[in-house]
C-alpha positions in Angstrom: 95.7 79.9 109.5 95.7 83.7 109.3 96.1 85.9 106.3 97.3 89.5 106.6 94.5 91.8 105.6 96.5 95.0 105.4 99.1 95.5 102.7 102.3 96.7 104.3 106.0 96.1 103.6 107.2 93.2 105.7 109.8 94.2 108.2 111.1 90.8 109.1 111.5 88.6 106.0 115.1 89.9 105.3 116.1 88.8 108.7 115.7 85.1 108.1 115.0 84.9 104.4 117.8 86.7 102.6 116.5 86.1 99.1 113.4 88.2 99.9 113.6 91.9 99.2 113.0 94.5 101.9 110.0 95.7 99.9 108.3 92.3 100.1 104.7 92.1 101.3 103.7 89.4 103.8 100.5 87.8 102.5 100.3 84.8 104.8 101.6 83.7 108.1 100.9 80.5 110.2 102.9 78.3 112.5 104.3 76.3 109.5 104.0 78.5 106.4 104.7 82.1 105.5 104.3 83.7 102.1 105.6 87.0 100.6 105.0 88.8 97.4 107.0 91.4 95.5 105.9 93.9 92.9 108.2 93.6 89.9 106.2 96.2 87.9 105.2 93.7 85.2 104.2 90.9 87.6 104.0 90.0 91.3 106.4 87.2 92.4 105.2 85.2 95.3 107.1 82.7 97.4 105.9 80.2 100.1 108.2 79.1 102.9 107.8 76.1 105.2 109.9 76.3 108.3 112.0 79.1 106.7 112.8 77.1 103.6 111.2 78.0 100.2 108.9 75.3 99.0 107.0 77.0 96.2 107.2 80.1 94.1 105.1 81.6 91.3 103.9 84.8 89.7 100.6 86.6 89.3 99.4 89.7 87.5 98.0 91.4 90.6 98.4 91.4 94.3 95.0 89.9 94.8 95.8 87.1 92.3 99.0 86.4 94.3 97.0 86.0 97.5 94.5 83.6 95.8 97.4 81.6 94.3 99.2 81.3 97.6 95.9 80.2 99.3 95.3 77.6 96.6 98.8 76.1 97.0 98.5 76.1 100.8 95.2 74.2 100.6 97.0 71.6 98.4 99.9 71.3 100.9 97.5 71.0 103.8 95.5 68.3 102.0 98.6 66.4 101.0 99.9 66.5 104.6 96.6 65.1 106.0 96.6 62.2 103.5 100.3 61.4 104.2 99.7 60.9 108.0 
């Protein structure tokens, strides 16, 4: 699992995720999951995708809080996946 350390606008989300704005920032990418966040001025909206389908969305007050929230949800998803096998 790798998390992007630099904050740069994602170039590719609009190509396969039409509901994500061009200004979205990629904050996570792995074989199964990807996550993007958008600055809405009053909050950051984040979305997690599994195999190009949205599985969770939420909001945070800061970019850093968005990253922590996404990591928290992904840990839950990964734990749930291990227990279901």
